[in-house]
Phi, psi and omega in degrees: 000139178255168180090191183263135175204170179255148178206181175228138175265125179304140179216181183293333178281178187278340186262337184080183183259119178294137183234146163252122188240136169234119181254149179283163169287132179083197185287134179280139176285335184171196183225148178231124176268120181258113176270136180219146187267351181268160178270357177228153178271126171285157178297326179295320179293317177298322179297319177295318178298319178296322179295319177296319178295321178296336178275001173109004182261143165280123186246127177225140181240116178280149171277101183287351184250030187279346185285133178257083182245020176087355178230159178242097183289150175282329182218158179240117179224182175069214186299323180297317178299310183293324177297318181291319178296316180301322178297318177295317180301313180293324178299316181294313180296327176292342177257022171089009179272131179290148185302320182278005176249025179247129179237170178227142183224134179212156182236145180058225182296336173288337170292322172299315179300319180298319178295320180291325173300315182292338177274349184237353181224147174271118178212183189283320184190159179217147177225132175238133179241124177057042184281118177275186181077037184284302179269327184240132183299139177282338193202151178304334180255018179230094180298154177304145184295328178294336177276322187278323191291335174299342178262016180306137179251001180222147175307132189229132176246129176241130180242130185221157174256136182300331185259013179281115183294340180278346179224073183301148183305323181292328176287320178299322178297319177293324177295319178303316179294318181295313180295329179295345178273356179288161180271013180233168178293136175223151178210128177242123183241137174242149180237148174298146176069210183239352188276062178238012187262109179287347178274325169207124194275030177099198187278337185257113180304333180295343182286357180302332181259012180297142182301326182291321177297315180297317180296318180298315179295320179299319180295322177299311181298316182292327179296315178292320177303320185284326191250341178266086182227000000 
């Protein structure tokens, strides 16, 4: 089936992981798991997912906050994150996607999650945008990225803004060096200002056509094109 629909990925619990899925018209080239930290989809995020699907990928976004354990976490890391990603991975392979044609993409703290998935799972490629927690861990179950990225098991692209207070340039420089020690391809790119987010282009809607946003989205597409084969 093509287009947008809801589904569930089987998991160890009884309900499974709720998914938002966008499939391409025709045969899928592979699959991309989009991790997101909000409980609702912004129109910009859906637009990016549709663009990825139009490029031939099956795109699915799990609801990382689906567990009813009496608390509402701000972020999902550790075993819960890996269990949800594994459920998405199995859903994709069950729909005919080859294992090395599966990628993961995340923004903000979900970008941190995408990097940690790539450091703990073998998959085709990973992209993190504006991922904090570079020098200091965001969560007891989320090691600092300078510690985790030398162990990356998938080609990883990191995109950052020079003026983002959560990812200072000196920390991004240390992250670039740390990721460069991995046994896979890595690339860390920084942009002036904050308008490098293809999921939401900053505070000014006019920035949607900003060259940096276009370059960042192009790099995401090219990274998956290059490594999901």
